[in-house]
Backbone as CSV, one residue per row, in Angstrom:
resi,resn,N_x,N_y,N_z,CA_x,CA_y,CA_z,C_x,C_y,C_z
1,MET,-54.025,37.100,-34.413,-53.360,37.070,-33.202,-52.002,38.213,-33.415
2,ILE,-51.864,38.867,-32.322,-50.828,39.897,-32.466,-49.577,39.299,-32.671
3,GLU,-48.760,39.784,-33.509,-47.480,39.307,-33.787,-46.487,39.225,-32.498
4,GLY,-46.075,37.810,-32.603,-45.124,37.503,-31.423,-46.060,37.103,-30.124
5,VAL,-47.328,37.298,-30.053,-47.927,36.704,-28.938,-48.011,35.175,-29.114
6,LYS,-47.961,34.380,-28.222,-48.078,32.809,-28.213,-48.999,32.336,-27.250
7,ILE,-49.758,31.336,-27.556,-50.641,30.720,-26.656,-50.289,29.230,-26.345
8,LYS,-50.159,28.937,-25.130,-49.777,27.324,-24.832,-51.079,26.863,-24.102
9,LYS,-51.673,25.833,-24.551,-52.789,25.280,-23.900,-52.267,24.338,-22.588
10,LEU,-52.653,24.594,-21.549,-52.117,24.097,-20.477,-52.998,22.663,-19.938
11,LYS,-52.269,21.640,-19.522,-53.019,20.526,-19.351,-53.179,20.405,-17.749
12,ILE,-54.278,20.039,-17.250,-54.518,19.935,-15.755,-54.612,18.322,-15.551
13,ILE,-53.704,17.865,-14.680,-53.648,16.386,-14.381,-54.344,16.123,-12.979
14,PRO,-55.448,15.593,-12.906,-56.095,15.616,-11.677,-55.872,14.106,-11.080
15,ASP,-55.777,13.914,-9.772,-55.837,12.554,-9.294,-56.548,12.551,-7.841
16,GLU,-56.622,11.454,-7.105,-57.422,11.630,-5.955,-56.833,12.619,-4.862
17,ARG,-55.685,13.269,-4.981,-55.094,14.215,-4.127,-55.287,15.502,-4.368
18,GLY,-55.596,15.854,-5.779,-55.661,17.233,-6.117,-55.363,17.279,-7.495
19,ARG,-54.857,18.421,-7.965,-54.494,18.831,-9.487,-53.041,19.117,-9.650
20,LEU,-52.322,18.907,-10.560,-51.136,19.382,-11.002,-51.410,20.088,-12.387
21,MET,-50.709,21.094,-12.563,-50.477,21.931,-13.946,-49.196,22.317,-14.242
22,GLU,-48.630,21.741,-15.201,-47.395,22.439,-15.748,-47.706,23.731,-16.355
23,ILE,-46.838,24.626,-16.261,-47.109,26.027,-16.675,-46.035,26.256,-17.979
24,LEU,-44.740,26.263,-17.583,-43.630,26.392,-18.520,-42.425,25.545,-18.187
25,ARG,-41.876,24.913,-19.196,-40.726,24.022,-19.152,-39.657,24.684,-20.121
26,LYS,-38.355,24.543,-19.689,-37.298,25.002,-20.411,-37.066,24.251,-21.672
27,ASP,-37.671,23.084,-21.918,-37.573,22.257,-22.906,-38.601,22.436,-24.059
28,GLU,-39.311,23.484,-23.933,-40.393,23.891,-24.851,-40.025,24.946,-25.813
29,ASP,-40.515,24.781,-26.990,-40.438,25.887,-28.057,-40.772,27.429,-27.459
30,ILE,-41.807,27.319,-26.618,-42.250,28.785,-26.142,-41.215,29.329,-25.267
31,PHE,-40.406,28.487,-24.562,-39.539,29.051,-23.437,-38.534,29.935,-24.286
32,VAL,-38.154,31.104,-23.699,-37.177,31.891,-24.038,-35.928,31.968,-23.074
33,LYS,-36.243,32.427,-21.955,-35.163,32.145,-20.940,-35.689,32.600,-19.554
34,PHE,-35.130,32.359,-18.361,-35.598,32.564,-17.127,-34.932,33.745,-16.580
35,GLY,-35.998,34.620,-15.904,-35.618,35.894,-15.280,-36.060,35.617,-13.690
36,GLN,-37.337,35.517,-13.489,-37.941,35.177,-12.233,-39.354,34.921,-12.509
37,VAL,-39.964,34.378,-11.268,-41.400,33.911,-11.310,-42.011,34.831,-10.313
38,TYR,-43.268,35.373,-10.529,-43.840,36.078,-9.550,-45.441,35.958,-9.643
39,MET,-46.009,36.119,-8.468,-47.546,36.130,-8.453,-48.142,37.443,-8.151
40,THR,-49.239,37.752,-8.824,-49.783,38.936,-8.699,-51.388,38.694,-8.575
41,THR,-52.097,39.437,-7.778,-53.641,39.274,-7.734,-54.245,40.369,-7.989
42,ALA,-55.759,40.322,-8.216,-56.509,41.384,-8.309,-57.937,41.001,-7.879
43,TYR,-58.515,41.806,-6.922,-59.970,41.446,-6.431,-60.928,41.657,-7.531
44,PRO,-61.990,41.038,-7.241,-63.228,41.187,-8.404,-63.347,42.649,-8.848
45,GLY,-63.454,42.800,-10.039,-63.818,44.105,-10.692,-62.404,44.984,-10.805
46,VAL,-61.250,44.695,-10.250,-60.063,45.522,-10.292,-59.327,45.285,-11.527
47,VAL,-58.843,46.468,-12.175,-58.123,46.419,-13.332,-56.635,46.771,-13.059
48,LYS,-55.833,46.046,-13.523,-54.264,46.329,-13.469,-53.734,46.515,-14.914
49,ALA,-53.745,47.673,-15.347,-53.329,48.161,-16.687,-52.958,49.486,-16.666
50,TRP,-52.434,49.842,-17.968,-51.685,49.335,-18.916,-50.154,49.550,-18.674
51,HIS,-49.402,48.400,-19.207,-47.794,48.822,-19.065,-47.227,47.848,-20.276
52,TYR,-46.027,48.015,-20.538,-45.304,47.129,-21.425,-43.801,47.393,-20.857
53,HIS,-43.036,46.425,-21.582,-41.713,46.106,-21.203,-40.761,46.366,-22.639
54,LYS,-39.659,46.984,-22.529,-38.747,47.165,-23.586,-37.869,45.909,-23.874
55,LYS,-37.486,45.192,-22.701,-36.758,43.868,-22.741,-37.511,42.569,-22.529
56,GLN,-38.268,42.771,-21.658,-38.811,41.552,-20.881,-40.021,40.975,-21.643
57,THR,-40.010,39.552,-21.745,-41.111,38.759,-22.317,-41.717,38.264,-21.088
58,ASP,-43.172,38.233,-21.108,-43.991,37.808,-19.956,-44.748,36.556,-20.468
59,ASN,-45.011,35.652,-19.597,-45.744,34.355,-19.620,-46.814,34.223,-18.575
60,PHE,-47.983,34.820,-18.852,-49.104,34.888,-17.933,-49.980,33.738,-17.829
61,THR,-50.319,33.261,-16.716,-51.405,32.330,-16.573,-52.111,32.600,-15.201
62,CYS,-53.354,32.172,-15.286,-54.103,32.532,-14.109,-54.438,31.141,-13.325
63,VAL,-53.944,30.898,-12.201,-54.075,29.717,-11.438,-55.247,29.668,-10.650
64,ALA,-56.042,30.827,-10.231,-57.390,30.843,-9.360,-57.892,32.118,-9.803
65,GLY,-59.296,31.927,-9.881,-60.081,32.910,-10.338,-60.224,32.869,-11.861
66,ARG,-60.491,34.258,-12.338,-60.768,34.463,-13.722,-60.348,35.856,-14.122
67,MET,-59.509,35.996,-15.167,-58.987,37.317,-15.589,-59.329,37.434,-17.243
68,ARG,-59.447,38.630,-17.554,-59.508,39.096,-18.664,-58.333,39.935,-18.986
69,LEU,-57.376,39.211,-20.043,-56.137,39.885,-20.188,-56.204,40.548,-21.655
70,GLY,-56.015,41.772,-21.457,-56.068,42.747,-22.767,-54.620,42.923,-23.216
71,LEU,-54.465,42.934,-24.696,-53.191,43.299,-25.170,-53.343,44.313,-26.439
72,TYR,-52.281,45.109,-26.504,-52.481,46.158,-27.476,-51.107,46.408,-28.080
73,ASP,-51.050,46.115,-29.430,-49.633,46.286,-30.256,-49.479,47.598,-30.561
74,ALA,-48.513,48.195,-29.862,-48.150,49.680,-30.198,-46.746,49.661,-31.068
75,ARG,-46.384,48.529,-31.475,-45.119,48.600,-32.292,-45.226,49.036,-33.760
76,PRO,-44.777,50.267,-34.235,-45.093,50.564,-35.624,-44.624,49.732,-36.587
77,ASN,-43.551,48.928,-36.457,-43.042,47.948,-37.473,-43.781,46.652,-37.393
78,SER,-44.626,46.499,-36.666,-45.294,45.168,-36.481,-46.364,45.154,-37.529
79,LYS,-46.422,43.723,-38.025,-47.596,43.329,-38.972,-48.993,43.664,-38.288
80,THR,-49.118,43.657,-36.994,-50.286,43.579,-36.085,-50.463,44.966,-35.391
81,PHE,-49.787,46.032,-36.056,-49.818,47.391,-35.393,-51.225,47.833,-35.167
82,LYS,-51.254,48.318,-33.825,-52.714,48.689,-33.392,-53.720,47.829,-33.232
83,ALA,-53.425,46.446,-33.234,-54.190,45.436,-33.029,-54.471,45.345,-31.394
84,VAL,-55.770,44.966,-31.350,-56.232,44.677,-29.835,-56.547,43.186,-29.746
85,GLU,-56.252,42.614,-28.626,-56.692,41.176,-28.444,-56.963,40.969,-27.059
86,GLU,-57.863,40.187,-26.526,-58.291,39.737,-25.284,-58.451,38.246,-25.021
87,PHE,-58.104,37.743,-23.902,-58.193,36.462,-23.543,-58.857,36.204,-22.130
88,ILE,-59.709,35.305,-22.048,-60.089,34.989,-20.736,-59.381,33.761,-20.300
89,VAL,-58.666,33.895,-19.184,-57.759,32.986,-18.729,-58.249,32.538,-17.347
90,SER,-58.407,31.268,-17.236,-58.851,30.618,-15.893,-58.401,29.252,-15.705
91,SER,-57.930,28.786,-14.623,-57.382,27.416,-14.531,-58.690,26.260,-14.711
92,ASP,-59.888,26.705,-14.475,-60.939,25.975,-14.592,-61.535,25.942,-16.039
93,GLU,-61.776,27.185,-16.468,-62.409,27.235,-17.869,-61.532,27.285,-19.104
94,ASN,-60.323,28.018,-18.949,-59.516,28.246,-19.962,-58.033,28.028,-19.518
95,PRO,-57.434,27.003,-19.196,-56.156,27.012,-18.762,-54.971,27.141,-19.847
96,ILE,-54.575,28.484,-20.004,-53.667,28.870,-21.152,-52.478,29.432,-20.496
97,LEU,-51.393,29.508,-21.182,-50.434,30.565,-20.795,-50.244,31.462,-21.996
98,VAL,-50.325,32.716,-21.700,-50.017,33.719,-22.893,-48.690,34.339,-22.797
99,GLN,-47.818,34.178,-23.820,-46.753,34.877,-23.916,-46.807,36.218,-24.630
100,ILE,-46.242,37.157,-23.958,-46.474,38.679,-24.409,-44.932,39.153,-24.689
101,PRO,-44.687,39.555,-25.967,-43.280,39.987,-26.381,-43.185,41.422,-25.790
102,PRO,-41.934,41.879,-25.853,-41.660,43.213,-25.348,-42.541,44.265,-26.396
103,LEU,-42.673,45.356,-25.822,-43.298,46.626,-26.366,-44.852,46.307,-26.768
104,VAL,-45.400,45.286,-26.245,-46.869,44.934,-26.449,-47.535,45.384,-24.865
105,TYR,-48.384,46.369,-24.933,-48.998,46.705,-23.929,-49.983,45.605,-23.380
106,HIS,-50.154,45.600,-22.067,-50.924,44.530,-21.414,-51.388,44.893,-20.041
107,GLY,-52.529,44.337,-19.781,-53.152,44.510,-18.394,-54.227,43.508,-18.370
108,PHE,-54.690,43.375,-17.076,-55.887,42.318,-16.796,-56.807,42.898,-15.780
109,LYS,-58.033,42.337,-15.914,-59.171,42.661,-14.942,-59.495,41.345,-14.363
110,CYS,-59.812,41.218,-13.182,-60.384,40.154,-12.458,-62.005,40.125,-12.770
111,VAL,-62.460,39.241,-13.595,-63.750,39.109,-13.995,-64.733,38.103,-13.376
112,GLY,-64.111,37.391,-12.270,-64.800,36.339,-11.465,-65.342,37.055,-9.999
113,ASP,-65.817,36.103,-9.346,-66.444,36.512,-8.150,-65.610,36.557,-7.090
114,LYS,-64.386,35.933,-7.205,-63.261,35.695,-6.315,-61.819,36.438,-6.980
115,GLU,-60.835,36.541,-5.974,-59.753,37.058,-6.383,-58.884,36.275,-7.434
116,ALA,-58.375,36.882,-8.342,-57.782,36.236,-9.458,-56.329,36.117,-9.057
117,ILE,-55.687,35.029,-9.132,-54.294,34.892,-8.867,-53.443,34.540,-10.270
118,VAL,-52.550,35.418,-10.505,-51.806,35.246,-11.734,-50.295,35.005,-11.463
119,ILE,-49.776,33.948,-12.241,-48.383,33.640,-12.176,-47.673,34.055,-13.419
120,ASN,-46.698,34.847,-13.337,-46.002,35.419,-14.545,-44.461,34.901,-14.439
121,THR,-44.053,34.175,-15.334,-42.639,33.891,-15.504,-42.016,34.733,-16.450
122,VAL,-41.000,35.518,-16.134,-40.608,36.503,-16.961,-39.075,36.170,-17.228
123,THR,-38.578,36.866,-18.442,-37.239,36.633,-18.982,-36.239,37.465,-18.277
124,HIS,-36.552,38.505,-17.486,-35.526,39.425,-16.865,-35.887,39.631,-15.459
125,PRO,-35.099,39.596,-14.432,-35.531,39.754,-13.150,-35.757,41.314,-13.011
126,TYR,-36.557,41.598,-12.077,-36.991,42.976,-11.859,-35.852,43.884,-11.138
127,ASP,-35.658,45.048,-11.730,-34.618,45.855,-11.115,-35.139,47.011,-10.603
128,PRO,-35.262,47.227,-9.278,-36.005,48.361,-8.790,-35.304,49.710,-9.140
129,LYS,-33.982,49.624,-9.321,-33.210,50.850,-9.594,-33.505,51.330,-10.945
130,LYS,-33.566,50.532,-11.852,-34.145,50.771,-13.437,-35.124,49.660,-13.944
131,PRO,-36.278,49.986,-13.457,-37.422,48.901,-13.914,-37.818,48.976,-15.392
132,ASP,-37.870,47.819,-16.043,-38.296,47.808,-17.283,-39.745,47.734,-17.520
133,GLU,-40.484,48.786,-17.017,-41.937,48.817,-16.854,-42.250,50.288,-17.303
134,TYR,-43.019,50.412,-18.236,-43.502,51.651,-18.772,-45.062,51.765,-18.664
135,ARG,-45.633,52.766,-17.884,-47.097,52.525,-17.554,-47.865,53.737,-18.186
136,ILE,-49.123,53.414,-18.471,-50.053,54.420,-18.813,-51.591,54.273,-18.093
137,ASP,-52.200,55.099,-18.061,-53.365,55.061,-17.225,-54.342,53.897,-17.872
138,ALA,-55.219,53.105,-17.161,-56.021,52.104,-17.589,-57.175,52.668,-18.550
139,TYR,-57.639,53.811,-18.265,-58.693,54.370,-18.890,-58.437,55.691,-19.773
140,ASP,-57.513,56.428,-19.505,-57.190,57.720,-20.046,-56.078,57.436,-21.014
141,ASN,-56.282,57.018,-22.239,-55.214,56.741,-23.085,-55.670,56.582,-24.468
142,ASP,-55.070,56.159,-25.565,-55.300,56.085,-26.906,-55.481,54.781,-27.290
143,ILE,-55.605,53.768,-26.336,-55.816,52.340,-26.580,-57.358,52.112,-26.798
144,PRO,-57.829,51.447,-27.877,-59.142,51.456,-28.137,-59.637,49.994,-27.452
145,TYR,-59.776,50.051,-26.268,-60.131,48.989,-25.275,-60.864,49.528,-24.050
146,ASP,-61.900,48.889,-23.671,-62.676,49.552,-22.597,-62.740,48.451,-21.545
147,TRP,-62.101,48.730,-20.403,-62.068,47.787,-19.193,-63.486,47.846,-18.597
148,ARG,-64.219,48.690,-18.785,-65.596,48.997,-18.065,-66.528,47.749,-18.631
149,LYS,-66.434,47.192,-19.702,-67.179,46.347,-20.111,-67.093,44.956,-19.271
150,PRO,-68.471,44.169,-19.142,-68.328,43.079,-18.255,-67.465,42.126,-18.632
């Protein structure tokens, strides 16, 4: 596992009315601090990658559809420098929260046949005047990861 990345197995609680799934609570060890919560989506086959943050920790989960989340550790002082990791995240098949520390590149691809809906709870609110987001092209880069694979 890439240094600093944490996984929380999520529990789905069904009843006759539907389902409930707690994603992140402030009384858990995995909780860092609250900045904001946002939703992002990707249509089938679409890749949203690569980027990292210098300050922000992300807490990704997929609440509908299916996504392949890719991570790359570009931190020279990390024990897992240059490590690549991927997770298939889905509320049906693999309900997990993946915590991504600062300076770890990440991105995702919708790998299902319907739109993937992702919830991200982050530690810092987005500042449009000074965004903590650093992007590179999804395909033209030095990361040893291929989004084209199925």
